[in-house]
N, CA, C and O atoms as a Maestro MAE file, in Angstrom:
{
 s_m_m2io_version
 :::
 2.0.0
}

f_m_ct {
 s_m_title
 :::
 protein
 m_atom[232] {
  # First column is atom index #
  i_m_mmod_type
  r_m_x_coord
  r_m_y_coord
  r_m_z_coord
  i_m_residue_number
  s_m_chain_name
  s_m_pdb_residue_name
  s_m_pdb_atom_name
  i_m_atomic_number
  :::
  1 25 165.358 -32.262 120.910 1 A "MET " " N  " 7
  2 3 164.757 -32.117 119.614 1 A "MET " " CA " 6
  3 2 163.857 -30.887 119.564 1 A "MET " " C  " 6
  4 15 163.234 -30.632 118.533 1 A "MET " " O  " 8
  5 25 163.773 -30.142 120.616 2 A "ALA " " N  " 7
  6 3 162.905 -28.972 120.689 2 A "ALA " " CA " 6
  7 2 163.327 -27.880 119.715 2 A "ALA " " C  " 6
  8 15 162.494 -27.078 119.292 2 A "ALA " " O  " 8
  9 25 164.603 -27.835 119.354 3 A "ASP " " N  " 7
  10 3 165.096 -26.801 118.449 3 A "ASP " " CA " 6
  11 2 164.914 -27.169 116.982 3 A "ASP " " C  " 6
  12 15 165.227 -26.361 116.108 3 A "ASP " " O  " 8
  13 25 164.421 -28.356 116.694 4 A "GLN " " N  " 7
  14 3 164.279 -28.804 115.317 4 A "GLN " " CA " 6
  15 2 162.911 -28.431 114.755 4 A "GLN " " C  " 6
  16 15 161.964 -28.171 115.497 4 A "GLN " " O  " 8
  17 25 162.834 -28.412 113.433 5 A "ALA " " N  " 7
  18 3 161.573 -28.132 112.748 5 A "ALA " " CA " 6
  19 2 160.589 -29.264 113.024 5 A "ALA " " C  " 6
  20 15 161.000 -30.385 113.326 5 A "ALA " " O  " 8
  21 25 159.293 -28.978 112.920 6 A "PRO " " N  " 7
  22 3 158.274 -30.029 113.111 6 A "PRO " " CA " 6
  23 2 158.472 -31.167 112.103 6 A "PRO " " C  " 6
  24 15 159.059 -30.971 111.039 6 A "PRO " " O  " 8
  25 25 157.974 -32.360 112.452 7 A "LEU " " N  " 7
  26 3 158.130 -33.519 111.581 7 A "LEU " " CA " 6
  27 2 157.571 -33.268 110.194 7 A "LEU " " C  " 6
  28 15 158.173 -33.697 109.210 7 A "LEU " " O  " 8
  29 25 156.439 -32.587 110.085 8 A "ASP " " N  " 7
  30 3 155.851 -32.330 108.767 8 A "ASP " " CA " 6
  31 2 156.793 -31.492 107.906 8 A "ASP " " C  " 6
  32 15 156.911 -31.735 106.704 8 A "ASP " " O  " 8
  33 25 157.459 -30.519 108.501 9 A "THR " " N  " 7
  34 3 158.412 -29.686 107.762 9 A "THR " " CA " 6
  35 2 159.620 -30.509 107.355 9 A "THR " " C  " 6
  36 15 160.094 -30.403 106.223 9 A "THR " " O  " 8
  37 25 160.118 -31.325 108.263 10 A "ARG " " N  " 7
  38 3 161.272 -32.167 107.946 10 A "ARG " " CA " 6
  39 2 160.925 -33.187 106.871 10 A "ARG " " C  " 6
  40 15 161.758 -33.493 106.018 10 A "ARG " " O  " 8
  41 25 159.694 -33.720 106.901 11 A "ALA " " N  " 7
  42 3 159.258 -34.664 105.866 11 A "ALA " " CA " 6
  43 2 159.243 -33.983 104.509 11 A "ALA " " C  " 6
  44 15 159.663 -34.574 103.514 11 A "ALA " " O  " 8
  45 25 158.766 -32.755 104.458 12 A "ALA " " N  " 7
  46 3 158.724 -32.009 103.195 12 A "ALA " " CA " 6
  47 2 160.140 -31.734 102.693 12 A "ALA " " C  " 6
  48 15 160.403 -31.834 101.494 12 A "ALA " " O  " 8
  49 25 161.046 -31.391 103.598 13 A "GLU " " N  " 7
  50 3 162.435 -31.134 103.205 13 A "GLU " " CA " 6
  51 2 163.094 -32.417 102.694 13 A "GLU " " C  " 6
  52 15 163.835 -32.386 101.712 13 A "GLU " " O  " 8
  53 25 162.824 -33.542 103.358 14 A "LEU " " N  " 7
  54 3 163.375 -34.816 102.914 14 A "LEU " " CA " 6
  55 2 162.818 -35.183 101.548 14 A "LEU " " C  " 6
  56 15 163.564 -35.620 100.671 14 A "LEU " " O  " 8
  57 25 161.519 -35.010 101.357 15 A "ALA " " N  " 7
  58 3 160.902 -35.308 100.064 15 A "ALA " " CA " 6
  59 2 161.521 -34.459 98.962 15 A "ALA " " C  " 6
  60 15 161.779 -34.963 97.869 15 A "ALA " " O  " 8
  61 25 161.761 -33.190 99.228 16 A "ALA " " N  " 7
  62 3 162.368 -32.309 98.233 16 A "ALA " " CA " 6
  63 2 163.788 -32.764 97.898 16 A "ALA " " C  " 6
  64 15 164.198 -32.726 96.738 16 A "ALA " " O  " 8
  65 25 164.532 -33.192 98.909 17 A "SER " " N  " 7
  66 3 165.900 -33.681 98.672 17 A "SER " " CA " 6
  67 2 165.895 -34.953 97.839 17 A "SER " " C  " 6
  68 15 166.705 -35.108 96.925 17 A "SER " " O  " 8
  69 25 164.981 -35.861 98.157 18 A "VAL " " N  " 7
  70 3 164.880 -37.112 97.402 18 A "VAL " " CA " 6
  71 2 164.437 -36.803 95.973 18 A "VAL " " C  " 6
  72 15 164.992 -37.351 95.022 18 A "VAL " " O  " 8
  73 25 163.440 -35.928 95.816 19 A "ASP " " N  " 7
  74 3 162.970 -35.561 94.479 19 A "ASP " " CA " 6
  75 2 164.077 -34.918 93.656 19 A "ASP " " C  " 6
  76 15 164.142 -35.113 92.442 19 A "ASP " " O  " 8
  77 25 164.939 -34.160 94.299 20 A "ALA " " N  " 7
  78 3 166.046 -33.501 93.606 20 A "ALA " " CA " 6
  79 2 167.210 -34.469 93.351 20 A "ALA " " C  " 6
  80 15 168.196 -34.109 92.708 20 A "ALA " " O  " 8
  81 25 167.086 -35.687 93.857 21 A "ARG " " N  " 7
  82 3 168.097 -36.738 93.676 21 A "ARG " " CA " 6
  83 2 169.439 -36.395 94.328 21 A "ARG " " C  " 6
  84 15 170.492 -36.797 93.833 21 A "ARG " " O  " 8
  85 25 169.400 -35.659 95.428 22 A "PHE " " N  " 7
  86 3 170.632 -35.299 96.130 22 A "PHE " " CA " 6
  87 2 171.392 -36.521 96.629 22 A "PHE " " C  " 6
  88 15 172.621 -36.504 96.693 22 A "PHE " " O  " 8
  89 25 170.671 -37.580 96.983 23 A "PHE " " N  " 7
  90 3 171.309 -38.746 97.584 23 A "PHE " " CA " 6
  91 2 171.737 -39.791 96.566 23 A "PHE " " C  " 6
  92 15 172.560 -40.652 96.878 23 A "PHE " " O  " 8
  93 25 171.200 -39.733 95.365 24 A "HIS " " N  " 7
  94 3 171.442 -40.786 94.382 24 A "HIS " " CA " 6
  95 2 172.911 -40.941 94.041 24 A "HIS " " C  " 6
  96 15 173.371 -42.062 93.821 24 A "HIS " " O  " 8
  97 25 173.651 -39.864 93.991 25 A "ARG " " N  " 7
  98 3 175.064 -39.956 93.618 25 A "ARG " " CA " 6
  99 2 175.885 -40.658 94.703 25 A "ARG " " C  " 6
  100 15 177.011 -41.083 94.445 25 A "ARG " " O  " 8
  101 25 175.335 -40.782 95.906 26 A "LEU " " N  " 7
  102 3 176.045 -41.417 97.011 26 A "LEU " " CA " 6
  103 2 175.830 -42.926 97.065 26 A "LEU " " C  " 6
  104 15 176.514 -43.631 97.807 26 A "LEU " " O  " 8
  105 25 174.877 -43.417 96.276 27 A "LEU " " N  " 7
  106 3 174.503 -44.822 96.336 27 A "LEU " " CA " 6
  107 2 175.159 -45.631 95.228 27 A "LEU " " C  " 6
  108 15 175.359 -45.126 94.124 27 A "LEU " " O  " 8
  109 25 175.494 -46.883 95.515 28 A "PRO " " N  " 7
  110 3 175.979 -47.760 94.445 28 A "PRO " " CA " 6
  111 2 174.866 -47.971 93.411 28 A "PRO " " C  " 6
  112 15 173.688 -47.799 93.724 28 A "PRO " " O  " 8
  113 25 175.229 -48.335 92.207 29 A "ASP " " N  " 7
  114 3 174.255 -48.499 91.127 29 A "ASP " " CA " 6
  115 2 173.191 -49.548 91.421 29 A "ASP " " C  " 6
  116 15 172.069 -49.439 90.925 29 A "ASP " " O  " 8
  117 25 173.523 -50.568 92.223 30 A "GLU " " N  " 7
  118 3 172.552 -51.637 92.475 30 A "GLU " " CA " 6
  119 2 171.457 -51.256 93.482 30 A "GLU " " C  " 6
  120 15 170.508 -52.017 93.669 30 A "GLU " " O  " 8
  121 25 171.575 -50.106 94.125 31 A "VAL " " N  " 7
  122 3 170.564 -49.662 95.089 31 A "VAL " " CA " 6
  123 2 169.405 -49.029 94.331 31 A "VAL " " C  " 6
  124 15 169.616 -48.140 93.506 31 A "VAL " " O  " 8
  125 25 168.175 -49.483 94.604 32 A "PRO " " N  " 7
  126 3 167.009 -48.910 93.915 32 A "PRO " " CA " 6
  127 2 166.897 -47.409 94.176 32 A "PRO " " C  " 6
  128 15 167.298 -46.927 95.235 32 A "PRO " " O  " 8
  129 25 166.362 -46.687 93.228 33 A "ARG " " N  " 7
  130 3 166.213 -45.242 93.340 33 A "ARG " " CA " 6
  131 2 164.773 -44.838 93.648 33 A "ARG " " C  " 6
  132 15 164.401 -43.677 93.478 33 A "ARG " " O  " 8
  133 25 163.968 -45.792 94.098 34 A "ILE " " N  " 7
  134 3 162.571 -45.515 94.442 34 A "ILE " " CA " 6
  135 2 162.444 -45.622 95.960 34 A "ILE " " C  " 6
  136 15 162.882 -46.603 96.561 34 A "ILE " " O  " 8
  137 25 161.847 -44.613 96.566 35 A "TYR " " N  " 7
  138 3 161.750 -44.546 98.022 35 A "TYR " " CA " 6
  139 2 160.292 -44.406 98.451 35 A "TYR " " C  " 6
  140 15 159.448 -43.927 97.695 35 A "TYR " " O  " 8
  141 25 160.019 -44.834 99.674 36 A "ALA " " N  " 7
  142 3 158.693 -44.615 100.253 36 A "ALA " " CA " 6
  143 2 158.486 -43.123 100.462 36 A "ALA " " C  " 6
  144 15 159.429 -42.397 100.777 36 A "ALA " " O  " 8
  145 25 157.255 -42.670 100.287 37 A "GLU " " N  " 7
  146 3 156.924 -41.270 100.539 37 A "GLU " " CA " 6
  147 2 157.240 -40.956 102.004 37 A "GLU " " C  " 6
  148 15 156.744 -41.649 102.892 37 A "GLU " " O  " 8
  149 25 158.053 -39.929 102.280 38 A "PRO " " N  " 7
  150 3 158.423 -39.624 103.678 38 A "PRO " " CA " 6
  151 2 157.277 -38.927 104.411 38 A "PRO " " C  " 6
  152 15 157.294 -37.714 104.618 38 A "PRO " " O  " 8
  153 25 156.290 -39.720 104.795 39 A "THR " " N  " 7
  154 3 155.131 -39.191 105.509 39 A "THR " " CA " 6
  155 2 155.462 -39.012 106.990 39 A "THR " " C  " 6
  156 15 156.489 -39.491 107.471 39 A "THR " " O  " 8
  157 25 154.599 -38.331 107.686 40 A "ARG " " N  " 7
  158 3 154.765 -38.159 109.134 40 A "ARG " " CA " 6
  159 2 154.817 -39.523 109.825 40 A "ARG " " C  " 6
  160 15 155.657 -39.751 110.695 40 A "ARG " " O  " 8
  161 25 153.926 -40.419 109.438 41 A "ALA " " N  " 7
  162 3 153.881 -41.748 110.052 41 A "ALA " " CA " 6
  163 2 155.194 -42.503 109.830 41 A "ALA " " C  " 6
  164 15 155.688 -43.168 110.740 41 A "ALA " " O  " 8
  165 25 155.755 -42.402 108.633 42 A "LEU " " N  " 7
  166 3 157.026 -43.059 108.355 42 A "LEU " " CA " 6
  167 2 158.141 -42.464 109.203 42 A "LEU " " C  " 6
  168 15 158.949 -43.200 109.769 42 A "LEU " " O  " 8
  169 25 158.193 -41.143 109.294 43 A "LEU " " N  " 7
  170 3 159.230 -40.509 110.116 43 A "LEU " " CA " 6
  171 2 159.105 -40.888 111.580 43 A "LEU " " C  " 6
  172 15 160.112 -41.118 112.250 43 A "LEU " " O  " 8
  173 25 157.885 -40.957 112.080 44 A "VAL " " N  " 7
  174 3 157.666 -41.350 113.477 44 A "VAL " " CA " 6
  175 2 158.148 -42.786 113.687 44 A "VAL " " C  " 6
  176 15 158.790 -43.084 114.694 44 A "VAL " " O  " 8
  177 25 157.840 -43.676 112.739 45 A "ALA " " N  " 7
  178 3 158.264 -45.072 112.855 45 A "ALA " " CA " 6
  179 2 159.782 -45.195 112.800 45 A "ALA " " C  " 6
  180 15 160.370 -45.944 113.581 45 A "ALA " " O  " 8
  181 25 160.414 -44.480 111.899 46 A "VAL " " N  " 7
  182 3 161.878 -44.522 111.782 46 A "VAL " " CA " 6
  183 2 162.523 -43.961 113.041 46 A "VAL " " C  " 6
  184 15 163.476 -44.540 113.561 46 A "VAL " " O  " 8
  185 25 162.015 -42.846 113.530 47 A "LEU " " N  " 7
  186 3 162.551 -42.246 114.745 47 A "LEU " " CA " 6
  187 2 162.423 -43.207 115.927 47 A "LEU " " C  " 6
  188 15 163.359 -43.352 116.712 47 A "LEU " " O  " 8
  189 25 161.273 -43.859 116.054 48 A "ALA " " N  " 7
  190 3 161.065 -44.807 117.152 48 A "ALA " " CA " 6
  191 2 162.055 -45.971 117.062 48 A "ALA " " C  " 6
  192 15 162.601 -46.406 118.076 48 A "ALA " " O  " 8
  193 25 162.282 -46.472 115.844 49 A "GLU " " N  " 7
  194 3 163.218 -47.580 115.680 49 A "GLU " " CA " 6
  195 2 164.649 -47.149 115.978 49 A "GLU " " C  " 6
  196 15 165.400 -47.893 116.608 49 A "GLU " " O  " 8
  197 25 165.032 -45.962 115.534 50 A "LEU " " N  " 7
  198 3 166.372 -45.465 115.834 50 A "LEU " " CA " 6
  199 2 166.571 -45.273 117.338 50 A "LEU " " C  " 6
  200 15 167.638 -45.578 117.871 50 A "LEU " " O  " 8
  201 25 165.551 -44.773 118.011 51 A "GLU " " N  " 7
  202 3 165.636 -44.626 119.464 51 A "GLU " " CA " 6
  203 2 165.753 -45.983 120.144 51 A "GLU " " C  " 6
  204 15 166.515 -46.144 121.098 51 A "GLU " " O  " 8
  205 25 164.984 -46.974 119.643 52 A "ARG " " N  " 7
  206 3 165.055 -48.320 120.205 52 A "ARG " " CA " 6
  207 2 166.463 -48.885 120.021 52 A "ARG " " C  " 6
  208 15 167.044 -49.451 120.946 52 A "ARG " " O  " 8
  209 25 166.997 -48.723 118.821 53 A "LEU " " N  " 7
  210 3 168.345 -49.225 118.555 53 A "LEU " " CA " 6
  211 2 169.374 -48.519 119.440 53 A "LEU " " C  " 6
  212 15 170.320 -49.147 119.916 53 A "LEU " " O  " 8
  213 25 169.190 -47.220 119.658 54 A "GLY " " N  " 7
  214 3 170.088 -46.484 120.523 54 A "GLY " " CA " 6
  215 2 170.045 -46.971 121.952 54 A "GLY " " C  " 6
  216 15 171.074 -47.050 122.624 54 A "GLY " " O  " 8
  217 25 168.836 -47.302 122.423 55 A "HIS " " N  " 7
  218 3 168.701 -47.814 123.789 55 A "HIS " " CA " 6
  219 2 169.277 -49.227 123.907 55 A "HIS " " C  " 6
  220 15 169.821 -49.593 124.949 55 A "HIS " " O  " 8
  221 25 169.157 -50.019 122.835 56 A "ASP " " N  " 7
  222 3 169.722 -51.376 122.852 56 A "ASP " " CA " 6
  223 2 171.244 -51.331 122.941 56 A "ASP " " C  " 6
  224 15 171.861 -52.244 123.488 56 A "ASP " " O  " 8
  225 25 171.850 -50.275 122.405 57 A "ALA " " N  " 7
  226 3 173.297 -50.162 122.402 57 A "ALA " " CA " 6
  227 2 173.849 -49.771 123.781 57 A "ALA " " C  " 6
  228 15 175.033 -49.959 124.059 57 A "ALA " " O  " 8
  229 25 172.985 -49.229 124.629 58 A "ASP " " N  " 7
  230 3 173.437 -48.800 125.973 58 A "ASP " " CA " 6
  231 2 173.779 -49.958 126.871 58 A "ASP " " C  " 6
  232 15 174.170 -49.753 128.020 58 A "ASP " " O  " 8
  :::
 }
 m_bond[231] {
  # First column is bond index #
  i_m_from
  i_m_to
  i_m_order
  :::
  1 1 2 1
  2 2 3 1
  3 3 4 2
  4 3 5 1
  5 5 6 1
  6 6 7 1
  7 7 8 2
  8 7 9 1
  9 9 10 1
  10 10 11 1
  11 11 12 2
  12 11 13 1
  13 13 14 1
  14 14 15 1
  15 15 16 2
  16 15 17 1
  17 17 18 1
  18 18 19 1
  19 19 20 2
  20 19 21 1
  21 21 22 1
  22 22 23 1
  23 23 24 2
  24 23 25 1
  25 25 26 1
  26 26 27 1
  27 27 28 2
  28 27 29 1
  29 29 30 1
  30 30 31 1
  31 31 32 2
  32 31 33 1
  33 33 34 1
  34 34 35 1
  35 35 36 2
  36 35 37 1
  37 37 38 1
  38 38 39 1
  39 39 40 2
  40 39 41 1
  41 41 42 1
  42 42 43 1
  43 43 44 2
  44 43 45 1
  45 45 46 1
  46 46 47 1
  47 47 48 2
  48 47 49 1
  49 49 50 1
  50 50 51 1
  51 51 52 2
  52 51 53 1
  53 53 54 1
  54 54 55 1
  55 55 56 2
  56 55 57 1
  57 57 58 1
  58 58 59 1
  59 59 60 2
  60 59 61 1
  61 61 62 1
  62 62 63 1
  63 63 64 2
  64 63 65 1
  65 65 66 1
  66 66 67 1
  67 67 68 2
  68 67 69 1
  69 69 70 1
  70 70 71 1
  71 71 72 2
  72 71 73 1
  73 73 74 1
  74 74 75 1
  75 75 76 2
  76 75 77 1
  77 77 78 1
  78 78 79 1
  79 79 80 2
  80 79 81 1
  81 81 82 1
  82 82 83 1
  83 83 84 2
  84 83 85 1
  85 85 86 1
  86 86 87 1
  87 87 88 2
  88 87 89 1
  89 89 90 1
  90 90 91 1
  91 91 92 2
  92 91 93 1
  93 93 94 1
  94 94 95 1
  95 95 96 2
  96 95 97 1
  97 97 98 1
  98 98 99 1
  99 99 100 2
  100 99 101 1
  101 101 102 1
  102 102 103 1
  103 103 104 2
  104 103 105 1
  105 105 106 1
  106 106 107 1
  107 107 108 2
  108 107 109 1
  109 109 110 1
  110 110 111 1
  111 111 112 2
  112 111 113 1
  113 113 114 1
  114 114 115 1
  115 115 116 2
  116 115 117 1
  117 117 118 1
  118 118 119 1
  119 119 120 2
  120 119 121 1
  121 121 122 1
  122 122 123 1
  123 123 124 2
  124 123 125 1
  125 125 126 1
  126 126 127 1
  127 127 128 2
  128 127 129 1
  129 129 130 1
  130 130 131 1
  131 131 132 2
  132 131 133 1
  133 133 134 1
  134 134 135 1
  135 135 136 2
  136 135 137 1
  137 137 138 1
  138 138 139 1
  139 139 140 2
  140 139 141 1
  141 141 142 1
  142 142 143 1
  143 143 144 2
  144 143 145 1
  145 145 146 1
  146 146 147 1
  147 147 148 2
  148 147 149 1
  149 149 150 1
  150 150 151 1
  151 151 152 2
  152 151 153 1
  153 153 154 1
  154 154 155 1
  155 155 156 2
  156 155 157 1
  157 157 158 1
  158 158 159 1
  159 159 160 2
  160 159 161 1
  161 161 162 1
  162 162 163 1
  163 163 164 2
  164 163 165 1
  165 165 166 1
  166 166 167 1
  167 167 168 2
  168 167 169 1
  169 169 170 1
  170 170 171 1
  171 171 172 2
  172 171 173 1
  173 173 174 1
  174 174 175 1
  175 175 176 2
  176 175 177 1
  177 177 178 1
  178 178 179 1
  179 179 180 2
  180 179 181 1
  181 181 182 1
  182 182 183 1
  183 183 184 2
  184 183 185 1
  185 185 186 1
  186 186 187 1
  187 187 188 2
  188 187 189 1
  189 189 190 1
  190 190 191 1
  191 191 192 2
  192 191 193 1
  193 193 194 1
  194 194 195 1
  195 195 196 2
  196 195 197 1
  197 197 198 1
  198 198 199 1
  199 199 200 2
  200 199 201 1
  201 201 202 1
  202 202 203 1
  203 203 204 2
  204 203 205 1
  205 205 206 1
  206 206 207 1
  207 207 208 2
  208 207 209 1
  209 209 210 1
  210 210 211 1
  211 211 212 2
  212 211 213 1
  213 213 214 1
  214 214 215 1
  215 215 216 2
  216 215 217 1
  217 217 218 1
  218 218 219 1
  219 219 220 2
  220 219 221 1
  221 221 222 1
  222 222 223 1
  223 223 224 2
  224 223 225 1
  225 225 226 1
  226 226 227 1
  227 227 228 2
  228 227 229 1
  229 229 230 1
  230 230 231 1
  231 231 232 2
  :::
 }
}
């Protein structure tokens, strides 16, 4: 992950994508269109859970 942008930059990019509604067209109509603010803390929590799930799959 050393080659990736810092979490704060990625959070800002994700927020801009969500604000621009880039993902909405990919979702079924019944999926809510309101999302949690992609803060650093949220990204850290999501990353930790994804890593945990990845380790559980091993």
